[in-house]
C-alpha positions as CSV (number, residue, x, y, z in Angstrom):
1,L,4.3,21.1,-17.8
2,R,2.8,21.1,-14.3
3,V,4.5,22.2,-11.1
4,V,3.0,21.6,-7.8
5,L,4.9,23.0,-4.9
6,L,3.8,21.3,-1.7
7,K,3.5,24.3,0.4
8,N,0.4,25.8,2.2
9,M,-1.6,23.1,0.7
10,K,-4.7,21.6,2.5
11,I,-4.1,17.9,2.4
12,L,-6.7,15.3,3.4
13,I,-5.4,11.9,4.4
14,L,-7.9,9.1,4.5
15,G,-7.1,6.0,6.4
16,A,-4.8,8.3,8.6
17,Q,-4.6,5.9,11.5
18,G,-3.2,3.1,9.4
19,N,0.5,2.3,8.9
20,L,0.9,4.2,5.6
21,G,-1.4,7.0,6.7
22,N,0.8,7.5,9.7
23,A,3.9,7.8,7.5
24,L,2.2,10.3,5.1
25,K,1.3,12.6,8.1
26,K,4.9,12.6,9.0
27,I,6.2,13.4,5.6
28,F,3.6,15.9,4.5
29,Q,3.1,17.9,7.7
30,N,5.8,20.5,7.2
31,D,4.4,23.6,5.5
32,N,1.0,22.2,4.8
33,K,-2.3,21.9,6.6
34,I,-3.0,18.2,7.3
35,I,-6.5,16.9,7.9
36,A,-6.3,13.3,9.1
37,W,-9.5,11.3,8.8
38,D,-10.0,7.7,9.7
39,K,-13.3,5.7,9.3
40,E,-14.7,7.3,12.4
41,D,-14.5,10.6,10.7
42,L,-15.7,9.6,7.2
43,D,-17.1,6.2,6.0
44,I,-15.9,6.4,2.4
45,T,-18.5,3.8,1.4
46,E,-21.3,6.4,2.1
47,K,-21.5,8.3,-1.2
48,R,-23.6,11.2,0.2
49,A,-21.3,11.7,3.2
50,V,-18.2,11.6,1.0
51,A,-19.6,14.4,-1.2
52,E,-20.9,16.6,1.6
53,K,-17.9,16.4,3.9
54,I,-15.1,16.6,1.4
55,K,-16.9,19.5,-0.5
56,K,-17.2,21.5,2.8
57,L,-13.5,20.8,3.6
58,K,-12.3,21.7,0.0
59,P,-8.8,20.0,0.2
60,D,-6.3,20.6,-2.5
61,I,-5.0,17.0,-2.3
62,I,-6.7,13.8,-1.2
63,L,-4.4,10.9,-0.2
64,N,-6.5,7.7,0.1
65,T,-4.9,4.8,2.0
66,A,-8.1,3.3,3.2
67,S,-8.3,-0.4,2.3
68,Y,-9.7,-3.6,3.5
69,N,-7.1,-6.3,3.0
70,D,-7.9,-9.5,5.0
71,L,-7.3,-11.7,2.0
72,D,-8.5,-15.0,3.4
73,K,-11.7,-13.6,4.9
74,I,-12.6,-11.8,1.7
75,E,-12.0,-15.0,-0.2
76,E,-14.2,-17.2,2.0
77,N,-16.9,-14.9,3.4
78,K,-19.5,-13.3,1.1
79,K,-20.0,-10.3,3.5
80,D,-16.4,-9.6,3.7
81,F,-16.1,-9.7,-0.1
82,E,-19.0,-7.3,-0.4
83,L,-17.4,-4.9,2.3
84,A,-14.0,-5.1,0.3
85,Q,-15.8,-4.2,-2.9
86,K,-17.3,-1.2,-1.3
87,I,-14.1,0.1,0.5
88,N,-11.5,-0.9,-2.2
89,G,-13.7,-0.5,-5.2
90,Y,-16.9,1.7,-5.4
91,A,-15.7,4.1,-2.8
92,I,-12.9,5.2,-5.0
93,G,-15.4,6.3,-7.6
94,Y,-17.2,8.4,-4.9
95,L,-13.8,10.1,-4.0
96,A,-13.0,10.6,-7.6
97,D,-16.3,12.3,-8.3
98,V,-15.9,14.8,-5.5
99,A,-12.2,15.4,-6.3
100,S,-13.2,16.1,-9.9
101,E,-15.9,18.6,-8.8
102,I,-13.6,20.6,-6.3
103,R,-10.6,20.2,-8.6
104,A,-8.5,18.3,-6.0
105,L,-5.7,16.0,-6.8
106,L,-6.6,12.3,-5.7
107,V,-3.8,10.0,-4.9
108,H,-4.9,6.3,-4.4
109,Y,-2.9,3.3,-3.4
110,S,-3.3,-0.1,-4.9
111,T,-1.3,-3.4,-4.8
112,D,1.0,-5.8,-6.6
113,Y,-1.7,-8.4,-6.2
114,V,-3.7,-7.1,-9.2
115,F,-1.3,-9.1,-11.2
116,G,-1.5,-12.9,-11.8
117,G,2.1,-13.7,-10.8
118,S,3.4,-15.5,-14.0
119,K,6.0,-12.9,-14.9
120,K,9.3,-13.8,-13.0
121,E,10.9,-10.6,-14.3
122,G,8.2,-8.4,-12.8
123,Y,5.4,-6.1,-13.9
124,K,5.5,-2.7,-15.5
125,E,2.9,0.0,-15.0
126,T,1.6,-0.7,-18.4
127,D,1.1,-4.5,-17.9
128,T,-2.5,-5.8,-17.9
129,P,-3.8,-6.8,-14.4
130,N,-5.0,-10.4,-13.9
131,P,-6.2,-10.9,-10.3
132,I,-6.2,-14.5,-8.9
133,N,-8.0,-13.8,-5.7
134,K,-11.1,-11.8,-4.6
135,Y,-9.2,-9.1,-2.7
136,A,-7.2,-8.3,-5.8
137,Q,-10.5,-8.2,-7.8
138,T,-11.7,-5.5,-5.4
139,K,-8.5,-3.5,-5.7
140,L,-8.6,-3.7,-9.5
141,L,-12.3,-2.5,-9.2
142,G,-11.0,0.6,-7.5
143,E,-8.4,1.1,-10.1
144,K,-11.0,1.2,-12.8
145,E,-13.3,3.4,-10.9
146,L,-10.4,6.0,-10.8
147,Q,-9.5,5.6,-14.4
148,R,-12.8,5.9,-16.0
149,R,-13.4,9.4,-14.5
150,K,-12.8,12.3,-16.9
151,N,-11.5,15.6,-15.8
152,L,-9.8,14.1,-12.8
153,K,-6.4,14.8,-11.5
154,W,-5.1,11.5,-10.2
155,Y,-2.2,9.2,-9.3
156,L,-2.6,5.5,-8.9
157,I,0.3,4.1,-6.9
158,R,0.8,0.3,-6.7
159,T,3.0,-0.9,-3.9
160,S,3.7,-4.2,-2.1
161,K,4.8,-5.8,1.2
162,L,4.7,-2.7,3.4
163,F,6.6,-2.5,6.6
164,G,7.2,0.4,9.1
165,K,5.9,1.9,12.2
166,K,2.4,0.4,13.2
167,G,-0.5,2.8,12.8
168,L,-2.6,4.0,15.6
169,G,-5.8,2.4,14.4
170,E,-7.4,-0.7,15.9
171,N,-7.3,-2.4,12.5
172,S,-3.7,-1.6,11.9
173,K,-1.6,-4.7,11.3
174,E,1.9,-5.5,12.4
175,S,4.2,-5.7,9.4
176,F,5.8,-9.0,8.6
177,F,9.1,-8.1,10.2
178,D,7.5,-6.8,13.4
179,L,5.3,-9.9,13.6
180,I,8.2,-12.4,13.4
181,L,10.3,-10.3,15.9
182,R,7.4,-10.6,18.4
183,L,7.1,-14.3,17.7
184,N,10.8,-14.7,18.1
185,K,10.5,-13.8,21.7
186,K,8.8,-17.2,22.3
187,Q,10.0,-19.3,19.4
188,K,13.3,-19.9,17.6
189,E,12.1,-21.9,14.6
190,F,10.1,-20.6,11.6
191,K,8.7,-22.2,8.4
192,M,8.8,-19.6,5.7
193,I,7.6,-19.6,2.0
194,D,10.6,-19.6,-0.2
195,K,11.0,-19.4,-4.0
196,E,7.3,-18.2,-4.2
197,E,5.3,-15.2,-3.3
198,I,8.3,-13.0,-4.5
199,S,7.8,-9.3,-4.6
200,S,9.3,-6.1,-3.2
201,F,9.3,-5.1,0.4
202,T,8.5,-1.4,0.8
203,Y,9.2,0.9,3.8
204,T,6.2,3.1,4.5
205,L,8.4,6.2,5.1
206,D,10.1,5.7,1.7
207,L,6.7,5.3,0.0
208,A,5.5,8.5,1.7
209,E,8.6,10.3,0.5
210,A,8.2,9.1,-3.0
211,T,4.5,10.1,-3.0
212,K,5.6,13.7,-2.0
213,E,8.2,13.7,-4.7
214,L,5.7,12.5,-7.3
215,I,3.3,15.3,-6.4
216,D,6.0,17.9,-6.1
217,G,7.5,16.9,-9.5
218,V,6.2,17.5,-13.1
219,Y,5.1,13.9,-13.5
220,P,2.1,13.2,-15.7
221,Y,-1.1,11.8,-14.0
222,G,-1.5,8.0,-14.2
223,I,-0.1,4.8,-12.7
224,Y,3.1,4.5,-10.9
225,H,4.8,1.6,-9.2
226,I,6.7,2.5,-5.9
227,S,8.5,-0.1,-3.9
228,N,12.0,-0.4,-2.5
229,S,14.5,-1.9,-5.0
230,G,15.2,-5.6,-5.1
231,S,12.9,-8.5,-4.5
232,A,12.6,-11.4,-2.1
233,S,10.4,-14.2,-0.8
234,W,9.3,-14.2,2.8
235,Y,12.1,-16.7,3.7
236,E,14.7,-14.2,2.1
237,G,13.2,-11.4,4.0
238,A,13.3,-13.2,7.4
239,K,16.8,-14.6,6.7
240,F,18.2,-11.0,6.2
241,L,16.4,-9.7,9.2
242,F,17.9,-12.2,11.5
243,E,21.4,-11.8,9.9
244,V,21.2,-8.0,10.5
245,L,20.2,-8.6,14.2
246,N,22.9,-11.3,14.5
247,R,20.4,-13.8,15.9
248,K,22.3,-17.0,15.1
249,D,20.0,-19.2,17.3
250,V,17.0,-18.8,14.9
251,K,16.3,-21.6,12.6
252,L,14.5,-20.9,9.3
253,I,12.9,-23.7,7.3
254,P,12.1,-23.1,3.6
255,S,8.6,-24.2,2.7
256,A,6.1,-24.0,-0.2
257,S,2.8,-22.1,-0.5
258,K,0.9,-25.4,-0.7
259,D,2.1,-26.2,2.9
260,Y,-0.3,-23.5,4.2
261,Q,-4.1,-23.9,4.2
262,R,-5.1,-20.4,2.9
263,P,-8.3,-19.8,1.0
264,A,-6.9,-17.0,-1.1
265,K,-4.2,-17.8,-3.8
266,R,-1.2,-15.6,-3.8
267,P,0.6,-14.5,-6.9
268,K,4.0,-16.4,-7.3
269,Y,5.8,-13.4,-8.6
270,S,4.5,-9.9,-8.3
271,I,7.7,-7.7,-8.4
272,L,6.7,-4.1,-9.3
273,L,9.0,-2.5,-12.0
274,N,9.2,1.2,-11.5
275,T,9.8,2.5,-15.0
276,K,8.8,6.2,-14.4
277,L,10.4,7.5,-11.2
278,K,13.8,7.5,-9.7
279,K,14.9,4.2,-8.3
280,Q,14.3,3.7,-4.6
281,R,16.9,2.4,-2.2
282,T,17.0,-1.4,-1.7
283,W,14.6,-3.0,0.8
284,Q,17.7,-4.1,2.8
285,E,18.9,-0.6,3.3
286,A,15.4,0.5,4.2
287,L,14.9,-2.3,6.7
288,K,18.3,-1.5,8.4
289,D,17.1,2.1,8.7
290,Y,13.8,1.0,10.2
291,L,15.4,-1.3,12.7
292,N,17.8,1.5,13.8
293,K,14.8,3.9,14.4
294,K,13.2,1.1,16.5
295,I,16.1,0.6,18.7
């Protein structure tokens, strides 16, 4: 059995200015030394720089949240696809090599989109990925880079539909809920995809807490699915949001994926089934908590 007590650890967070990176800083900072790097501090696609800078730093734990996830750009544009292959794919191998050398634990985040979307009941950690878009192909490449390294201490965490406080980085995106709340200042009617693209919303602070529990526990290295409990379409997510805020003047119109001209296909069903860790609270509870923190 392995017990890692998260105290007085040197923890390197990559993608630290992003939404998840921000949450990880908050959760891990007590009793640990946090080194928060973003792309200005280290370009993870530069193999030599990764090896030199991380070897010099010698962290105990590396939390990698760096990702390029503009689905439609990646699908349409060769340069964007190549960049995504580097950031989401090959760079994970560079991180794995240096982590193995310095005997650091590497935690890497992947996505529900690696699955094809045919299983209505959801996907377990042991299910075989089957990506249906180029972004997901690049994320699966990263997963494979991680798994084929020997003598590496690693956790691969798949998650989905993140929401929470926006990161500080210029490329940090608003979450779905924040985006529609901003749009709601000007519009009262929304078309939302329903009965498709069903997965689990995940609060970044809950994901960060669960990551800490995973490392702190005696869990074997490997793949873990972490998202809030329950599942929903975008329509169901928006409906709950406006109900909680008591905005009765908002009209939601259910629509289908095919109503939107988007180059990248999205899985119809990509619910992540967590079979290894304690169950997370529901996404509805987490969203209420997030909204209370905002107000």
